N, CA, C and O atoms as a CHARMM CRD file, in Angstrom:
* protein
*
  312
    1    1 UNK  N     21.68500 135.36900 290.13900 PROA 1      0.00000
    2    1 UNK  CA    22.58000 135.05100 289.81800 PROA 1      0.00000
    3    1 UNK  C     22.83300 136.09000 289.09700 PROA 1      0.00000
    4    1 UNK  O     22.02100 136.98500 288.86300 PROA 1      0.00000
    5    2 UNK  N     24.28200 136.02100 288.59200 PROA 2      0.00000
    6    2 UNK  CA    24.22400 137.37000 287.98200 PROA 2      0.00000
    7    2 UNK  C     24.76700 137.12300 286.15600 PROA 2      0.00000
    8    2 UNK  O     25.15900 136.25800 285.37300 PROA 2      0.00000
    9    3 UNK  N     24.41800 138.65300 286.26200 PROA 3      0.00000
   10    3 UNK  CA    24.42400 139.00900 284.60000 PROA 3      0.00000
   11    3 UNK  C     25.05200 138.75700 283.62100 PROA 3      0.00000
   12    3 UNK  O     25.70400 139.78200 283.42200 PROA 3      0.00000
   13    4 UNK  N     25.32700 137.93900 282.74300 PROA 4      0.00000
   14    4 UNK  CA    26.93600 137.44900 282.41600 PROA 4      0.00000
   15    4 UNK  C     26.70800 138.29700 280.65100 PROA 4      0.00000
   16    4 UNK  O     25.77400 137.99900 279.90700 PROA 4      0.00000
   17    5 UNK  N     27.64400 139.20500 280.34700 PROA 5      0.00000
   18    5 UNK  CA    27.74100 139.52900 279.13700 PROA 5      0.00000
   19    5 UNK  C     27.49500 139.25900 277.74900 PROA 5      0.00000
   20    5 UNK  O     28.10600 138.34700 277.19100 PROA 5      0.00000
   21    6 UNK  N     26.61600 140.00200 277.11000 PROA 6      0.00000
   22    6 UNK  CA    26.23500 138.97400 275.84100 PROA 6      0.00000
   23    6 UNK  C     26.95100 139.74000 274.77400 PROA 6      0.00000
   24    6 UNK  O     27.10300 140.95700 274.87800 PROA 6      0.00000
   25    7 UNK  N     27.38600 139.06900 273.76900 PROA 7      0.00000
   26    7 UNK  CA    28.47100 139.96900 272.90700 PROA 7      0.00000
   27    7 UNK  C     28.79200 138.78500 271.53700 PROA 7      0.00000
   28    7 UNK  O     28.68200 137.63900 271.97200 PROA 7      0.00000
   29    8 UNK  N     29.08400 138.81000 270.31200 PROA 8      0.00000
   30    8 UNK  CA    29.36100 137.64500 269.61800 PROA 8      0.00000
   31    8 UNK  C     31.29000 137.41600 270.39700 PROA 8      0.00000
   32    8 UNK  O     31.90000 138.04900 271.25900 PROA 8      0.00000
   33    9 UNK  N     31.60300 136.40100 269.67000 PROA 9      0.00000
   34    9 UNK  CA    32.74400 136.03200 270.51800 PROA 9      0.00000
   35    9 UNK  C     33.27300 135.59100 271.79300 PROA 9      0.00000
   36    9 UNK  O     34.37100 135.43800 272.32800 PROA 9      0.00000
   37   10 UNK  N     32.11800 135.45800 272.04400 PROA 10     0.00000
   38   10 UNK  CA    32.37600 135.12800 273.49500 PROA 10     0.00000
   39   10 UNK  C     32.68500 133.74500 274.04700 PROA 10     0.00000
   40   10 UNK  O     32.19300 132.82400 273.39500 PROA 10     0.00000
   41   11 UNK  N     33.40800 133.41000 275.12600 PROA 11     0.00000
   42   11 UNK  CA    33.92100 132.33800 275.36300 PROA 11     0.00000
   43   11 UNK  C     32.96000 131.93300 276.23700 PROA 11     0.00000
   44   11 UNK  O     32.53600 132.56500 277.20500 PROA 11     0.00000
   45   12 UNK  N     32.53200 130.52300 275.74500 PROA 12     0.00000
   46   12 UNK  CA    30.91000 130.46900 276.41800 PROA 12     0.00000
   47   12 UNK  C     31.53000 129.19000 277.53500 PROA 12     0.00000
   48   12 UNK  O     30.46000 128.81100 278.01100 PROA 12     0.00000
   49   13 UNK  N     32.39100 128.50800 278.06900 PROA 13     0.00000
   50   13 UNK  CA    33.32800 128.18600 278.22100 PROA 13     0.00000
   51   13 UNK  C     33.48800 129.21500 279.40100 PROA 13     0.00000
   52   13 UNK  O     32.46500 129.22300 280.08500 PROA 13     0.00000
   53   14 UNK  N     34.27400 129.92300 279.77000 PROA 14     0.00000
   54   14 UNK  CA    34.45900 131.15700 280.31900 PROA 14     0.00000
   55   14 UNK  C     33.28700 131.74200 281.41600 PROA 14     0.00000
   56   14 UNK  O     33.45800 132.07900 282.58800 PROA 14     0.00000
   57   15 UNK  N     32.10700 131.73800 280.65100 PROA 15     0.00000
   58   15 UNK  CA    30.58200 131.78200 281.72200 PROA 15     0.00000
   59   15 UNK  C     31.00300 130.62000 282.40800 PROA 15     0.00000
   60   15 UNK  O     32.15600 130.56600 282.83600 PROA 15     0.00000
   61   16 UNK  N     30.24300 129.71900 282.56000 PROA 16     0.00000
   62   16 UNK  CA    29.92900 128.30400 283.36400 PROA 16     0.00000
   63   16 UNK  C     30.10400 128.26600 284.35900 PROA 16     0.00000
   64   16 UNK  O     29.60500 127.24500 284.83300 PROA 16     0.00000
   65   17 UNK  N     30.84100 129.16400 285.43300 PROA 17     0.00000
   66   17 UNK  CA    30.51100 129.95900 286.98600 PROA 17     0.00000
   67   17 UNK  C     30.14700 130.45100 286.98400 PROA 17     0.00000
   68   17 UNK  O     29.61500 130.30300 288.08400 PROA 17     0.00000
   69   18 UNK  N     29.57000 131.65800 286.43100 PROA 18     0.00000
   70   18 UNK  CA    28.81800 132.45300 286.31600 PROA 18     0.00000
   71   18 UNK  C     27.16900 132.31600 286.06700 PROA 18     0.00000
   72   18 UNK  O     26.23000 132.46700 286.84700 PROA 18     0.00000
   73   19 UNK  N     27.22200 131.93300 284.51600 PROA 19     0.00000
   74   19 UNK  CA    25.08600 132.05100 284.40300 PROA 19     0.00000
   75   19 UNK  C     25.44100 130.06700 283.97100 PROA 19     0.00000
   76   19 UNK  O     26.44600 129.40000 283.72600 PROA 19     0.00000
   77   20 UNK  N     23.97200 129.80600 284.08600 PROA 20     0.00000
   78   20 UNK  CA    23.47400 128.27400 284.46600 PROA 20     0.00000
   79   20 UNK  C     23.83300 127.61800 283.01400 PROA 20     0.00000
   80   20 UNK  O     24.42300 128.24400 282.13300 PROA 20     0.00000
   81   21 UNK  N     23.32900 126.07000 282.87700 PROA 21     0.00000
   82   21 UNK  CA    23.67300 125.82100 281.43700 PROA 21     0.00000
   83   21 UNK  C     22.27300 126.25600 280.33000 PROA 21     0.00000
   84   21 UNK  O     22.29800 126.28100 279.10000 PROA 21     0.00000
   85   22 UNK  N     21.13700 126.56200 281.22700 PROA 22     0.00000
   86   22 UNK  CA    20.13300 127.49800 279.75100 PROA 22     0.00000
   87   22 UNK  C     20.98500 128.54500 279.69100 PROA 22     0.00000
   88   22 UNK  O     21.40200 128.96500 278.61100 PROA 22     0.00000
   89   23 UNK  N     21.27300 128.98900 280.67800 PROA 23     0.00000
   90   23 UNK  CA    21.58800 131.10200 280.08300 PROA 23     0.00000
   91   23 UNK  C     22.38700 131.17100 278.99200 PROA 23     0.00000
   92   23 UNK  O     22.26900 131.85600 277.97600 PROA 23     0.00000
   93   24 UNK  N     23.51900 130.09800 279.43100 PROA 24     0.00000
   94   24 UNK  CA    24.63300 129.60400 278.49000 PROA 24     0.00000
   95   24 UNK  C     24.52700 129.05600 276.86600 PROA 24     0.00000
   96   24 UNK  O     25.31700 129.13700 275.92600 PROA 24     0.00000
   97   25 UNK  N     23.13600 128.44800 277.00500 PROA 25     0.00000
   98   25 UNK  CA    22.70100 127.84800 275.78800 PROA 25     0.00000
   99   25 UNK  C     21.85500 129.02400 275.18200 PROA 25     0.00000
  100   25 UNK  O     22.04200 129.21700 273.98100 PROA 25     0.00000
  101   26 UNK  N     21.14600 129.66900 275.68400 PROA 26     0.00000
  102   26 UNK  CA    20.64300 131.14300 274.65800 PROA 26     0.00000
  103   26 UNK  C     21.07300 132.13100 274.58200 PROA 26     0.00000
  104   26 UNK  O     20.51600 133.05300 273.98600 PROA 26     0.00000
  105   27 UNK  N     22.71100 132.26200 275.43800 PROA 27     0.00000
  106   27 UNK  CA    23.63900 133.20400 274.21200 PROA 27     0.00000
  107   27 UNK  C     23.93700 132.65400 273.29100 PROA 27     0.00000
  108   27 UNK  O     23.42200 133.21400 272.32400 PROA 27     0.00000
  109   28 UNK  N     24.61400 131.67400 272.95800 PROA 28     0.00000
  110   28 UNK  CA    24.75800 130.81300 272.58700 PROA 28     0.00000
  111   28 UNK  C     24.22100 131.06300 270.67600 PROA 28     0.00000
  112   28 UNK  O     24.76300 131.33500 269.60500 PROA 28     0.00000
  113   29 UNK  N     22.81600 130.74700 271.22300 PROA 29     0.00000
  114   29 UNK  CA    21.72400 130.59900 270.43100 PROA 29     0.00000
  115   29 UNK  C     21.62400 132.45100 269.60700 PROA 29     0.00000
  116   29 UNK  O     21.63900 132.94300 268.47900 PROA 29     0.00000
  117   30 UNK  N     21.54800 132.79500 270.69500 PROA 30     0.00000
  118   30 UNK  CA    21.32300 134.58000 269.85300 PROA 30     0.00000
  119   30 UNK  C     22.77800 134.78700 268.91000 PROA 30     0.00000
  120   30 UNK  O     22.65500 135.12700 267.73400 PROA 30     0.00000
  121   31 UNK  N     24.29500 134.53900 269.56200 PROA 31     0.00000
  122   31 UNK  CA    25.16800 134.87600 269.09700 PROA 31     0.00000
  123   31 UNK  C     24.96700 133.45800 267.84800 PROA 31     0.00000
  124   31 UNK  O     25.91600 133.32700 267.07500 PROA 31     0.00000
  125   32 UNK  N     24.24500 132.85700 267.75100 PROA 32     0.00000
  126   32 UNK  CA    24.80900 132.25800 266.53900 PROA 32     0.00000
  127   32 UNK  C     23.66600 132.78200 265.59400 PROA 32     0.00000
  128   32 UNK  O     23.76000 132.54100 264.39100 PROA 32     0.00000
  129   33 UNK  N     22.56600 133.50500 266.09300 PROA 33     0.00000
  130   33 UNK  CA    22.00200 133.98300 265.10100 PROA 33     0.00000
  131   33 UNK  C     22.18000 134.99200 264.76200 PROA 33     0.00000
  132   33 UNK  O     21.69300 135.08700 263.63600 PROA 33     0.00000
  133   34 UNK  N     22.80700 136.28500 265.19800 PROA 34     0.00000
  134   34 UNK  CA    23.17500 136.99800 265.18200 PROA 34     0.00000
  135   34 UNK  C     24.00800 136.99000 263.89100 PROA 34     0.00000
  136   34 UNK  O     23.71300 137.61300 262.87200 PROA 34     0.00000
  137   35 UNK  N     25.22400 136.10600 264.08000 PROA 35     0.00000
  138   35 UNK  CA    26.08300 135.72300 262.98700 PROA 35     0.00000
  139   35 UNK  C     25.34900 134.97000 261.88300 PROA 35     0.00000
  140   35 UNK  O     25.83100 134.99900 260.75100 PROA 35     0.00000
  141   36 UNK  N     24.12200 134.23800 262.13800 PROA 36     0.00000
  142   36 UNK  CA    23.87800 133.66400 260.30300 PROA 36     0.00000
  143   36 UNK  C     23.31200 135.09200 259.81500 PROA 36     0.00000
  144   36 UNK  O     23.40500 135.37600 258.62100 PROA 36     0.00000
  145   37 UNK  N     22.60300 136.18500 260.91900 PROA 37     0.00000
  146   37 UNK  CA    22.59300 137.24400 260.00700 PROA 37     0.00000
  147   37 UNK  C     23.45400 137.79500 259.99100 PROA 37     0.00000
  148   37 UNK  O     23.56700 137.89300 258.76900 PROA 37     0.00000
  149   38 UNK  N     24.40100 138.39200 260.44100 PROA 38     0.00000
  150   38 UNK  CA    25.49000 138.79400 259.28000 PROA 38     0.00000
  151   38 UNK  C     26.11400 138.38200 257.97100 PROA 38     0.00000
  152   38 UNK  O     26.52400 139.21600 257.16400 PROA 38     0.00000
  153   39 UNK  N     26.19700 136.73900 257.72500 PROA 39     0.00000
  154   39 UNK  CA    26.48600 136.12700 256.77200 PROA 39     0.00000
  155   39 UNK  C     25.25400 136.11100 255.89000 PROA 39     0.00000
  156   39 UNK  O     25.14500 135.31300 254.95900 PROA 39     0.00000
  157   40 UNK  N     24.41700 136.91900 256.16900 PROA 40     0.00000
  158   40 UNK  CA    23.38600 137.20400 254.55200 PROA 40     0.00000
  159   40 UNK  C     21.95800 136.83200 255.21600 PROA 40     0.00000
  160   40 UNK  O     20.88100 137.37100 254.95900 PROA 40     0.00000
  161   41 UNK  N     22.25100 135.58700 256.30100 PROA 41     0.00000
  162   41 UNK  CA    20.74000 134.97700 256.25500 PROA 41     0.00000
  163   41 UNK  C     19.80100 135.53600 257.27400 PROA 41     0.00000
  164   41 UNK  O     19.22300 134.95600 258.19300 PROA 41     0.00000
  165   42 UNK  N     19.77600 136.83800 256.89700 PROA 42     0.00000
  166   42 UNK  CA    19.01000 137.30100 257.52700 PROA 42     0.00000
  167   42 UNK  C     17.36600 136.89500 257.63900 PROA 42     0.00000
  168   42 UNK  O     16.78700 136.66800 258.70100 PROA 42     0.00000
  169   43 UNK  N     16.99300 136.87100 256.81400 PROA 43     0.00000
  170   43 UNK  CA    14.97900 135.77500 257.00700 PROA 43     0.00000
  171   43 UNK  C     15.40100 134.61500 257.84600 PROA 43     0.00000
  172   43 UNK  O     14.96000 134.61200 258.99500 PROA 43     0.00000
  173   44 UNK  N     16.28700 133.48600 257.43100 PROA 44     0.00000
  174   44 UNK  CA    16.26300 132.60700 258.36700 PROA 44     0.00000
  175   44 UNK  C     16.52800 133.08100 260.03200 PROA 44     0.00000
  176   44 UNK  O     15.58100 133.05000 260.81800 PROA 44     0.00000
  177   45 UNK  N     17.45500 133.37400 260.33000 PROA 45     0.00000
  178   45 UNK  CA    18.02200 134.31900 261.43500 PROA 45     0.00000
  179   45 UNK  C     16.37700 134.36500 262.37900 PROA 45     0.00000
  180   45 UNK  O     16.08000 133.64300 263.33100 PROA 45     0.00000
  181   46 UNK  N     15.64900 135.28400 261.83400 PROA 46     0.00000
  182   46 UNK  CA    14.00100 135.73400 262.15400 PROA 46     0.00000
  183   46 UNK  C     13.33500 134.90900 262.27800 PROA 46     0.00000
  184   46 UNK  O     12.62800 134.89300 263.28600 PROA 46     0.00000
  185   47 UNK  N     13.25400 133.88600 261.35600 PROA 47     0.00000
  186   47 UNK  CA    11.94000 132.89100 261.27000 PROA 47     0.00000
  187   47 UNK  C     12.68400 132.25100 262.61100 PROA 47     0.00000
  188   47 UNK  O     12.29500 132.58300 263.73100 PROA 47     0.00000
  189   48 UNK  N     13.85400 131.24600 262.41500 PROA 48     0.00000
  190   48 UNK  CA    14.15200 131.16100 264.13700 PROA 48     0.00000
  191   48 UNK  C     14.08000 131.58800 265.10500 PROA 48     0.00000
  192   48 UNK  O     13.52600 130.81800 265.88900 PROA 48     0.00000
  193   49 UNK  N     14.50400 132.91900 265.71900 PROA 49     0.00000
  194   49 UNK  CA    14.51900 133.77900 266.51400 PROA 49     0.00000
  195   49 UNK  C     13.23100 133.87200 266.66200 PROA 49     0.00000
  196   49 UNK  O     12.94600 134.00300 267.85200 PROA 49     0.00000
  197   50 UNK  N     11.73800 133.85600 265.51700 PROA 50     0.00000
  198   50 UNK  CA    10.39300 134.21600 266.57100 PROA 50     0.00000
  199   50 UNK  C      9.89000 132.47400 266.92300 PROA 50     0.00000
  200   50 UNK  O      8.98900 132.05000 267.64700 PROA 50     0.00000
  201   51 UNK  N     10.86300 131.77900 266.10100 PROA 51     0.00000
  202   51 UNK  CA     9.96800 129.53000 266.57600 PROA 51     0.00000
  203   51 UNK  C     10.38300 129.82800 268.67000 PROA 51     0.00000
  204   51 UNK  O      9.81200 129.45300 269.69500 PROA 51     0.00000
  205   52 UNK  N     11.58300 130.63500 268.40300 PROA 52     0.00000
  206   52 UNK  CA    11.82900 130.43500 269.33700 PROA 52     0.00000
  207   52 UNK  C     11.10400 131.63000 270.97600 PROA 52     0.00000
  208   52 UNK  O     10.93300 131.34800 272.16200 PROA 52     0.00000
  209   53 UNK  N     10.93600 132.59900 270.37900 PROA 53     0.00000
  210   53 UNK  CA     9.96500 133.39100 271.51600 PROA 53     0.00000
  211   53 UNK  C      8.88300 132.33900 271.20500 PROA 53     0.00000
  212   53 UNK  O      8.53600 131.91100 272.30600 PROA 53     0.00000
  213   54 UNK  N      8.19400 131.72700 270.25700 PROA 54     0.00000
  214   54 UNK  CA     7.21200 131.28300 270.58100 PROA 54     0.00000
  215   54 UNK  C      7.49600 130.39700 271.74100 PROA 54     0.00000
  216   54 UNK  O      7.46700 130.81900 272.89700 PROA 54     0.00000
  217   55 UNK  N      7.78000 129.11700 271.41400 PROA 55     0.00000
  218   55 UNK  CA     8.81100 128.58700 272.27800 PROA 55     0.00000
  219   55 UNK  C      8.98200 128.76400 274.25600 PROA 55     0.00000
  220   55 UNK  O      8.82100 128.00500 275.21200 PROA 55     0.00000
  221   56 UNK  N      9.49900 130.60100 274.01600 PROA 56     0.00000
  222   56 UNK  CA     9.60300 130.74100 274.96200 PROA 56     0.00000
  223   56 UNK  C      8.75100 132.01100 275.88900 PROA 56     0.00000
  224   56 UNK  O      8.79200 132.65100 276.94000 PROA 56     0.00000
  225   57 UNK  N      8.29000 131.89500 275.13600 PROA 57     0.00000
  226   57 UNK  CA     6.75300 132.81600 275.40900 PROA 57     0.00000
  227   57 UNK  C      5.27600 132.30300 276.86200 PROA 57     0.00000
  228   57 UNK  O      4.33900 132.90500 277.38700 PROA 57     0.00000
  229   58 UNK  N      5.81800 131.01900 276.95600 PROA 58     0.00000
  230   58 UNK  CA     4.63400 130.73100 278.10000 PROA 58     0.00000
  231   58 UNK  C      5.26200 130.50300 279.30200 PROA 58     0.00000
  232   58 UNK  O      4.64500 130.40400 280.36300 PROA 58     0.00000
  233   59 UNK  N      7.04800 130.37200 279.14000 PROA 59     0.00000
  234   59 UNK  CA     7.56700 129.65800 280.39200 PROA 59     0.00000
  235   59 UNK  C      8.67900 130.40100 280.28000 PROA 59     0.00000
  236   59 UNK  O      9.56600 130.00700 281.03800 PROA 59     0.00000
  237   60 UNK  N      8.93400 131.22100 279.69600 PROA 60     0.00000
  238   60 UNK  CA    10.88200 132.35800 280.35400 PROA 60     0.00000
  239   60 UNK  C     10.31300 133.18400 279.73600 PROA 60     0.00000
  240   60 UNK  O     10.67600 133.08600 278.56400 PROA 60     0.00000
  241   61 UNK  N      9.33800 134.26200 279.90900 PROA 61     0.00000
  242   61 UNK  CA     9.36300 135.67700 280.07800 PROA 61     0.00000
  243   61 UNK  C     10.31600 136.44700 279.57600 PROA 61     0.00000
  244   61 UNK  O     10.26700 137.02700 278.49200 PROA 61     0.00000
  245   62 UNK  N     11.73500 136.47400 280.83400 PROA 62     0.00000
  246   62 UNK  CA    12.96900 137.41200 280.63800 PROA 62     0.00000
  247   62 UNK  C     13.73100 136.87900 279.53300 PROA 62     0.00000
  248   62 UNK  O     14.46100 137.68800 278.96100 PROA 62     0.00000
  249   63 UNK  N     13.71200 135.25400 278.95700 PROA 63     0.00000
  250   63 UNK  CA    14.28300 135.23100 277.57900 PROA 63     0.00000
  251   63 UNK  C     13.78400 135.03000 276.72100 PROA 63     0.00000
  252   63 UNK  O     14.51700 134.74500 275.77400 PROA 63     0.00000
  253   64 UNK  N     12.56600 135.03500 276.50400 PROA 64     0.00000
  254   64 UNK  CA    11.96700 135.69500 275.17200 PROA 64     0.00000
  255   64 UNK  C     11.91600 136.72600 274.83700 PROA 64     0.00000
  256   64 UNK  O     11.95200 137.05500 273.65100 PROA 64     0.00000
  257   65 UNK  N     11.83000 137.42300 275.69600 PROA 65     0.00000
  258   65 UNK  CA    12.35400 139.23400 275.14300 PROA 65     0.00000
  259   65 UNK  C     13.99600 139.53000 274.64400 PROA 65     0.00000
  260   65 UNK  O     14.31200 140.19000 273.65400 PROA 65     0.00000
  261   66 UNK  N     14.81900 138.94300 275.48300 PROA 66     0.00000
  262   66 UNK  CA    16.34400 138.83200 274.30100 PROA 66     0.00000
  263   66 UNK  C     15.97500 138.13700 272.80500 PROA 66     0.00000
  264   66 UNK  O     16.58000 138.26500 271.74000 PROA 66     0.00000
  265   67 UNK  N     14.65000 137.28400 273.14500 PROA 67     0.00000
  266   67 UNK  CA    15.38800 136.97300 270.99000 PROA 67     0.00000
  267   67 UNK  C     14.11400 137.60700 270.54900 PROA 67     0.00000
  268   67 UNK  O     13.76000 137.49400 269.37500 PROA 67     0.00000
  269   68 UNK  N     13.26700 138.39200 271.58300 PROA 68     0.00000
  270   68 UNK  CA    12.12400 139.62800 270.68600 PROA 68     0.00000
  271   68 UNK  C     12.78800 140.45800 270.43700 PROA 68     0.00000
  272   68 UNK  O     12.57100 140.99900 269.35200 PROA 68     0.00000
  273   69 UNK  N     13.82700 140.94100 271.21400 PROA 69     0.00000
  274   69 UNK  CA    15.14900 142.04900 271.08700 PROA 69     0.00000
  275   69 UNK  C     15.37400 141.65200 270.26600 PROA 69     0.00000
  276   69 UNK  O     14.70600 142.26500 269.43200 PROA 69     0.00000
  277   70 UNK  N     16.09500 140.73000 269.65600 PROA 70     0.00000
  278   70 UNK  CA    17.08500 140.60000 268.45300 PROA 70     0.00000
  279   70 UNK  C     16.46400 140.36200 267.20200 PROA 70     0.00000
  280   70 UNK  O     16.96800 140.71200 266.13500 PROA 70     0.00000
  281   71 UNK  N     15.25500 139.70300 267.32400 PROA 71     0.00000
  282   71 UNK  CA    13.88100 139.74100 266.33500 PROA 71     0.00000
  283   71 UNK  C     13.54100 140.98900 265.25800 PROA 71     0.00000
  284   71 UNK  O     13.38300 141.29200 264.07600 PROA 71     0.00000
  285   72 UNK  N     13.55500 141.35600 266.34300 PROA 72     0.00000
  286   72 UNK  CA    13.15100 143.26100 266.23800 PROA 72     0.00000
  287   72 UNK  C     14.64800 144.22300 265.56500 PROA 72     0.00000
  288   72 UNK  O     14.77700 144.87000 264.52600 PROA 72     0.00000
  289   73 UNK  N     15.28300 144.03000 266.32400 PROA 73     0.00000
  290   73 UNK  CA    16.50300 144.49700 265.43500 PROA 73     0.00000
  291   73 UNK  C     17.10100 143.82400 264.06000 PROA 73     0.00000
  292   73 UNK  O     17.62300 144.47300 263.15300 PROA 73     0.00000
  293   74 UNK  N     16.91500 142.31800 264.08100 PROA 74     0.00000
  294   74 UNK  CA    17.07300 142.06100 262.54800 PROA 74     0.00000
  295   74 UNK  C     16.30100 142.46800 261.44900 PROA 74     0.00000
  296   74 UNK  O     16.75000 143.00000 260.43400 PROA 74     0.00000
  297   75 UNK  N     14.80200 142.12800 261.74600 PROA 75     0.00000
  298   75 UNK  CA    14.40200 142.45000 260.83100 PROA 75     0.00000
  299   75 UNK  C     14.12300 144.15400 260.49000 PROA 75     0.00000
  300   75 UNK  O     12.99900 144.48800 260.11700 PROA 75     0.00000
  301   76 UNK  N     15.00600 144.98700 260.61300 PROA 76     0.00000
  302   76 UNK  CA    15.49900 146.06000 259.92800 PROA 76     0.00000
  303   76 UNK  C     16.05400 145.44200 259.17500 PROA 76     0.00000
  304   76 UNK  O     15.63600 145.42900 258.01700 PROA 76     0.00000
  305   77 UNK  N     17.09500 144.76600 259.50300 PROA 77     0.00000
  306   77 UNK  CA    18.16500 144.45900 258.31800 PROA 77     0.00000
  307   77 UNK  C     17.37700 143.73000 256.50200 PROA 77     0.00000
  308   77 UNK  O     17.92300 143.30400 255.48400 PROA 77     0.00000
  309   78 UNK  N     15.85900 143.92900 256.92300 PROA 78     0.00000
  310   78 UNK  CA    15.08400 143.09200 255.41600 PROA 78     0.00000
  311   78 UNK  C     15.06700 143.89900 254.47600 PROA 78     0.00000
  312   78 UNK  O     14.60200 143.56600 253.38600 PROA 78     0.00000
């Protein structure tokens, strides 16, 4: 499967032929958490990212690492 680019302002509908719905949801959630942090809600974004990490840790290690990386990036903003 092709790796989709990640970043704010992505057109998720354009990604449909490139990645699975699961991957699209992950990208959307990563983007939303970054936007939440950018809006001044860093603590809330960190808490949600941490919960996502716990959910994904047992079944989707690759996805968990992406949310863990975002969490570590956001923690520096606290």
